[in-house]
C-alpha positions in Angstrom: 133.5 8.3 69.9 129.8 7.8 68.7 130.8 10.1 65.9 132.7 7.6 64.3 129.8 5.0 64.1 128.0 7.1 61.9 128.6 9.7 58.9 132.0 11.5 59.8 132.2 14.2 61.4 133.9 17.5 60.0 136.1 17.9 62.6 138.8 14.8 63.1 139.6 13.5 66.5 142.8 14.4 65.7 143.1 17.8 65.0 145.2 18.0 62.2 143.2 19.7 59.5 146.5 21.5 59.0 148.3 18.8 57.9 145.8 17.5 55.3 147.8 17.6 52.5 150.4 16.4 53.9 148.9 13.2 55.4 148.2 12.4 51.7 152.2 12.6 50.4 152.9 10.9 54.0 150.1 8.1 53.6 152.1 6.3 50.9 154.8 5.7 53.4 155.9 2.2 54.8 153.6 2.0 58.3 153.1 4.6 60.8 150.4 6.8 61.7 149.3 9.8 59.4 150.8 12.7 61.9 154.3 13.5 60.0 156.0 13.0 63.2 155.1 9.3 63.6 156.6 8.9 60.1 159.5 10.5 60.6 160.4 8.5 63.6 159.5 5.5 61.8 161.9 5.9 58.7 164.9 7.4 61.0 165.4 5.2 63.2 165.3 4.9 66.7 169.3 6.1 67.2 168.3 9.5 65.4 166.9 12.5 67.2 164.3 14.6 65.2 166.8 18.1 64.0 166.3 20.7 66.8 164.3 24.3 65.7 166.4 27.2 65.1 165.9 30.3 67.4 166.7 31.4 70.9 163.1 30.4 71.8 163.2 26.7 70.8 163.5 25.6 73.6 161.1 27.0 75.9 158.5 26.9 73.3 159.1 23.5 72.3 156.3 21.5 72.1 156.7 18.3 74.8 158.2 15.0 73.5 155.4 12.0 73.7 157.3 10.8 76.3 156.3 13.9 78.0 152.9 13.3 77.9 152.2 10.2 77.7 149.4 8.6 80.2 151.5 6.4 82.7 151.2 2.9 83.0 148.9 2.4 85.7 150.6 -0.3 88.6 149.7 -3.9 89.2 147.4 -4.1 92.0 148.0 -7.8 92.2 151.1 -9.5 91.5 151.0 -10.3 87.6 150.4 -14.2 86.6 151.6 -15.5 83.8 149.5 -15.7 80.4 148.6 -19.1 80.6 147.0 -19.0 83.7 144.5 -16.4 82.5 141.5 -17.6 81.0 140.5 -18.0 77.4 138.5 -15.4 76.2 135.1 -16.1 74.7 134.7 -15.7 71.2 131.2 -14.0 71.0 132.2 -12.2 74.3 135.5 -10.7 72.0 133.4 -10.1 68.5 131.1 -7.7 71.1 133.6 -5.9 72.7 135.5 -4.6 69.4 132.2 -4.6 67.2 131.0 -1.3 67.9 134.7 0.5 66.3 135.2 -1.8 63.3 131.2 -0.6 62.4 133.2 3.2 62.1 132.4 4.7 58.3 136.1 5.9 58.9 137.0 2.6 57.9 135.7 2.9 54.5 134.4 -0.2 52.7 132.2 -2.7 55.0 133.6 -5.5 53.0 137.2 -4.8 53.4 137.7 -4.3 56.7 139.5 -7.4 57.8 140.1 -8.6 61.1 141.9 -11.7 62.7 142.5 -11.8 66.3 143.7 -15.0 68.1 144.4 -16.5 71.4 148.3 -16.3 71.1 148.7 -19.5 72.7 146.4 -21.5 71.1 146.0 -20.1 67.8 142.0 -20.1 68.5 139.8 -17.6 66.6 138.2 -15.2 68.6 137.1 -12.9 66.3 137.4 -12.8 62.8 135.5 -10.8 60.0 136.9 -11.6 56.4 139.8 -12.3 57.6 140.5 -15.1 55.0 139.8 -12.3 52.0 142.8 -11.3 50.4 143.6 -7.6 51.0 146.5 -5.4 51.1 148.5 -5.5 53.8 150.9 -2.3 53.4 153.9 -3.0 55.4 152.4 -5.5 57.9 153.5 -7.6 55.1 157.2 -7.3 56.8 156.3 -9.6 59.4 155.8 -12.0 56.8 159.4 -11.7 55.1 160.6 -11.5 58.9 159.5 -14.8 59.8 161.4 -16.3 56.8 164.6 -13.9 57.4 165.1 -15.9 60.8 165.0 -19.1 59.0 168.2 -18.1 56.3 170.2 -16.1 58.8 170.2 -17.7 62.6 170.0 -14.6 65.4 173.2 -14.2 66.7 174.8 -13.7 62.6 176.5 -10.8 62.4 177.6 -8.8 59.2 181.5 -8.8 58.6 182.8 -5.7 56.7 186.3 -6.1 55.6 189.4 -4.2 54.2 192.0 -6.1 52.1 195.0 -5.4 49.9 194.2 -5.1 46.7 196.0 -6.8 43.3 197.3 -3.6 42.2 200.2 -1.8 44.6 198.8 1.0 46.8 195.2 -0.8 46.5 193.4 -1.3 49.7 189.7 -2.4 49.2 186.3 -2.1 51.3 184.4 -5.5 51.2 180.7 -5.3 51.5 179.6 -7.7 53.8 175.5 -7.1 54.4 175.9 -3.7 57.1 174.2 -1.1 56.2 174.4 0.8 59.8 177.8 1.8 60.1 178.9 4.5 62.5 181.4 7.3 60.7 183.6 7.1 64.1 184.1 4.6 66.5 181.8 1.9 66.6 179.1 1.6 69.7 179.0 -2.1 71.2 175.9 -1.2 72.8 174.3 0.3 69.7 172.3 -1.4 66.9 172.6 1.0 64.4 176.6 2.4 64.5 177.3 -0.9 66.0 180.5 -1.3 63.9 182.9 2.1 63.3 184.2 3.2 59.8 187.0 4.9 61.8 187.8 1.3 63.8 188.3 -0.1 60.5 190.6 2.6 59.8 192.8 2.3 62.5 193.1 -1.3 62.3 194.2 -0.6 58.4 196.5 1.9 59.0 197.8 -0.6 61.5 198.5 -3.3 59.6 199.7 -0.9 56.8 202.4 0.3 59.7 203.5 -3.2 60.2 204.0 -3.8 56.8 206.4 -1.5 56.4 208.7 -3.9 57.9 208.4 -6.6 55.5 208.3 -4.6 52.5 204.7 -5.0 51.5 203.5 -1.5 52.6 202.5 0.8 49.6 205.0 3.4 47.9 203.6 6.6 47.7 199.4 7.3 48.3 196.9 4.9 48.9 193.9 4.0 46.9 190.7 3.0 48.3 188.5 0.9 46.4 184.7 -1.2 46.7 184.1 -4.7 46.3 180.2 -4.5 45.8 180.0 -8.2 45.1 178.2 -9.5 48.6 174.5 -10.4 47.6 174.3 -8.1 44.3 170.9 -6.5 43.6 169.5 -3.4 42.3 169.1 -0.2 44.7 165.5 -0.1 44.5 162.7 -2.6 43.9 161.7 -2.6 40.0 158.0 -2.2 41.0 158.9 0.9 43.7 157.8 4.4 42.3 160.5 7.1 42.0 159.2 9.1 44.5 159.8 6.2 47.5 163.9 7.2 46.9 163.4 10.6 45.6 161.3 12.5 48.8 162.9 9.7 51.5 160.2 7.2 51.8 162.5 4.3 51.0 166.3 4.3 50.9 168.6 2.6 48.7 169.2 -1.0 49.2 172.9 -1.4 49.9 175.0 -4.2 51.1 177.8 -1.5 52.9 176.1 1.8 54.4 176.7 4.7 57.0 173.7 5.0 59.9 173.1 8.5 59.1 172.8 8.0 55.1 169.2 6.2 56.2 166.5 7.6 54.5 163.9 9.7 56.1 160.8 11.6 54.5 161.9 14.6 52.7 165.7 13.7 53.4 166.3 10.9 51.0 169.4 8.8 51.1 172.9 9.6 49.2 172.2 8.2 45.4 175.6 6.0 45.6 176.0 5.3 50.0 178.8 2.7 49.4 180.8 5.7 47.7 179.9 7.8 51.2 181.3 4.7 53.0 184.6 5.0 50.9 184.7 8.4 51.4 184.0 8.3 55.3 187.2 5.8 55.1 189.6 8.0 53.1 189.2 10.7 55.5 189.6 8.4 58.6 192.4 6.6 56.9 194.4 10.3 56.2 193.2 11.1 60.2 195.1 7.8 61.1 198.5 9.4 59.3 198.1 7.5 55.9 198.6 8.9 52.8 195.5 8.6 50.4 194.0 9.3 46.9 191.0 11.6 47.0 191.4 12.6 51.2 189.1 15.4 51.5 187.7 15.6 48.0 183.8 15.0 48.1 183.6 14.2 44.3 186.7 11.1 44.3 184.8 7.7 43.0 186.4 4.4 44.6 186.9 1.8 41.4 184.3 -1.0 42.0 186.6 -4.4 41.7 186.3 -8.0 42.9 189.0 -9.2 45.4 190.5 -12.7 45.4 189.8 -15.1 47.7 193.4 -15.3 49.3 193.6 -11.1 49.8 195.3 -10.4 52.5 193.4 -9.1 55.5 194.3 -5.8 56.9 191.1 -4.8 59.3 187.6 -6.2 59.9 184.3 -5.0 62.1 181.1 -6.8 63.0 177.7 -5.8 62.9 175.2 -6.1 65.7 173.1 -9.5 65.9 171.1 -10.0 63.3 167.7 -10.4 65.3 168.5 -6.9 66.5 169.6 -5.6 62.8 166.0 -7.1 62.1 164.3 -5.8 64.8 165.7 -2.0 64.3 164.3 -2.3 60.7 161.0 -4.2 62.0 160.4 -1.4 64.7 161.3 1.6 62.3 159.3 0.5 59.3 162.6 0.5 57.3 161.7 -0.3 53.8 165.3 -1.0 52.3 166.8 -2.8 55.5 164.0 -5.6 55.3 164.4 -5.8 51.7 168.5 -5.9 52.1 167.6 -8.4 54.9 165.6 -10.6 53.0 167.6 -10.5 50.4 170.4 -11.6 52.3 168.7 -14.6 53.8 167.4 -16.0 50.6 170.8 -15.8 49.1 171.9 -17.9 52.7 169.3 -20.2 52.0 170.5 -21.1 48.5 168.2 -18.4 46.0 169.0 -16.1 44.3 169.0 -12.5 44.5 166.1 -10.7 42.2 163.3 -9.7 43.5 161.0 -12.8 41.9 163.6 -14.9 44.1 163.8 -13.3 47.0 159.7 -12.8 47.1 158.8 -16.7 46.1 161.5 -17.5 49.1 159.2 -15.7 51.4 156.2 -17.4 50.3 157.5 -20.9 49.7 158.6 -20.2 53.7 155.3 -19.9 54.6 154.2 -22.9 53.6 157.0 -25.0 54.4 158.3 -23.9 58.0 154.6 -22.1 59.4 152.1 -24.1 57.7 150.4 -21.1 56.0 147.9 -22.0 53.5 149.2 -19.2 50.8 146.6 -19.8 48.1 145.9 -17.1 46.5 148.8 -14.8 47.9 150.6 -12.5 46.5 154.3 -10.9 47.6 155.4 -8.6 45.5 158.2 -7.5 47.5 159.2 -7.5 51.4 158.6 -4.5 52.2 155.1 -3.9 51.3 155.9 -0.9 49.7 155.0 -2.1 46.1 151.8 -2.2 44.4 150.2 -5.9 44.2 150.7 -7.1 47.5 147.7 -8.9 48.7 148.1 -11.0 51.9 144.7 -12.3 54.1 145.0 -10.9 57.7 144.8 -14.3 58.7 147.7 -15.0 57.3 149.5 -12.5 59.2 147.8 -13.5 62.4 149.3 -17.0 62.0 152.7 -15.9 62.0 151.7 -13.8 65.1 150.8 -16.5 66.6 154.0 -18.8 65.9 156.3 -15.6 67.1 154.2 -16.1 70.6 153.2 -19.6 71.4 157.1 -20.7 71.2 157.1 -23.0 68.1 159.5 -20.8 66.5 161.9 -19.2 68.7 164.0 -17.4 66.3 161.0 -15.1 65.2 159.8 -14.8 68.9 163.3 -13.1 69.7 163.2 -10.6 67.0 159.6 -10.0 68.1 161.1 -9.4 71.9 163.6 -7.7 71.1 161.8 -4.4 70.0 160.6 -5.9 66.4 157.3 -5.0 67.7 156.9 -1.0 69.1 155.2 -0.7 72.1 151.9 1.1 71.9 152.4 5.0 73.0 156.0 5.0 73.2 158.3 3.2 70.5 159.4 2.8 66.9 155.8 3.7 64.4 154.0 3.2 67.5 155.6 6.1 69.2 153.1 9.2 68.5 149.9 6.4 68.2 147.3 5.8 71.2 147.6 8.9 72.2 143.7 10.0 73.2 142.2 9.1 76.5 140.0 6.3 75.0 143.5 4.3 74.0 144.7 4.3 77.4 144.1 0.4 78.1 146.4 -0.2 75.3 149.6 2.1 76.1 152.7 0.6 77.3 150.6 -2.9 76.7 149.7 -3.5 73.1 152.8 -4.1 71.0 152.4 -4.1 66.6 153.8 -3.4 63.4 151.6 -0.6 61.3 150.9 -0.3 57.8 150.1 2.5 56.1 149.6 3.0 51.8 147.2 5.3 50.5 143.6 3.9 51.0 145.4 1.5 53.8 145.9 1.1 57.4 146.6 -1.4 59.0 147.9 -2.6 62.5 149.2 -6.7 63.4 150.8 -7.1 67.0 149.9 -8.4 70.7 147.9 -7.5 73.5 147.2 -8.1 76.7 143.2 -8.4 77.8 142.0 -7.3 81.4 142.2 -10.5 82.6 145.7 -11.4 81.9 145.0 -13.4 78.4 147.7 -12.5 75.4 146.0 -12.1 71.8 146.8 -11.7 68.8 145.3 -9.3 66.3 145.8 -8.2 62.4 143.3 -5.7 61.3 143.4 -4.0 57.7 140.7 -1.2 56.1 142.2 -1.1 52.2 139.0 0.9 51.5 139.5 4.0 53.6 139.7 7.6 52.4 142.6 9.6 51.6 143.9 12.8 53.4 142.6 13.3 57.2 140.5 10.1 57.1 143.7 7.9 57.1 144.5 9.4 60.4 140.7 8.9 61.8 140.8 4.8 60.3 144.4 4.6 62.4 142.9 6.0 65.3 140.1 3.3 65.3 142.6 0.8 64.7 144.1 1.6 67.7 140.6 1.7 69.4 140.3 -1.6 68.2 143.2 -2.7 70.1 142.0 -0.7 73.0 139.1 -1.8 73.4 140.8 -5.5 73.5 142.4 -4.6 75.7 140.2 -3.5 78.1 138.0 -6.6 77.5 137.1 -8.9 80.8 135.8 -11.5 78.1 
């Protein structure tokens, strides 16, 4: 590690020189390591597997998965005790513990390395550097957005997708209700992505249409599928996003009805009209139920967009997973579109408009009114951290994490405990982080939200010290070099957290 405390070496610790060009492209992604494998995990979601390689030798020659090579968590030699029983670390000792890594030249400009370390239960500052300075947070912005979302959407809230009879004879209408994680087939009640299924909607709709035969309400001739997209209307992308984010799959389209399989991944963007893909799959599923459907099997057929009456006859309905679990998945995978969509829904539920300026102003106001944060000078351009212009001090990010750890905001605590903060070395955007020997004390211990943009690397979460005390940290370096330096900077931040984990302070 000594080389990182002086001039950066030509050879990097991550030995990824061959993918430096890719790192430049992937560095603009909302959080994740510069490693493209980590980015793919981040954008694909917890339920999706990376594509298998072709060829007969793919199984034998495949690289081991992160879990197969991950250092095993050292079993406890003494009974675990509550973190409240452990001593609060000494401020000077904590600062000394992490000072060498924070002096690494990989972190760029010395005044652009912002650090906030807090005792999670008391909020006491234990090691700050430039913690009140406004810096570019990248996707750790999502922590503030999540903290706002839970004030507008109760944790057990679900998003309802309905099918109703249309105003015209033979018309059935899919009504959006905020679920962008629909399964193509049957829903899986144990899953978050794919909890509700389009095939379930089709089966219920077919049964309702069959029941209507005897009453004379059944349509004559083929059924036509339309869409009602009036629920929390808004654009597919933030006006402040650049086209590349959508075109190359770094962000998906923000929709109020969508398929889980249409979530964007790097170099595998979401469809241009995800709602129409839901209509297509629904038509095909209805046809499989024996219903005569216009456009079934025609991939180019488009569903008309209509607005249904409040008293339209309901034919089918399915419910998403609980909002706390949907939000946790969005955070864990750093899904930009999902976070924007949830923030939009929560703001509207709280009486605000759905446009970008109203939603971001609502997030900012919620931080002041519900969390007591000092937001002087803070700029929030979007909920996801993907747009230029967002400036947030790491102290504010740390304060939000304390609120999610000390019991004062149980709704936020539920989301973070449900997986909203990935586990170091194992889950979400941290699946391929913390993989060097020097990181071992944090593996399976630390949890964190990542943040990555060109020139920016952030990490914010919780970690338990060697003495058993729970700490909160928020780290941002927003003046780093691009390319391989982004990978090295992320590794340095991982080591800072490992230093906190090994701290007997």
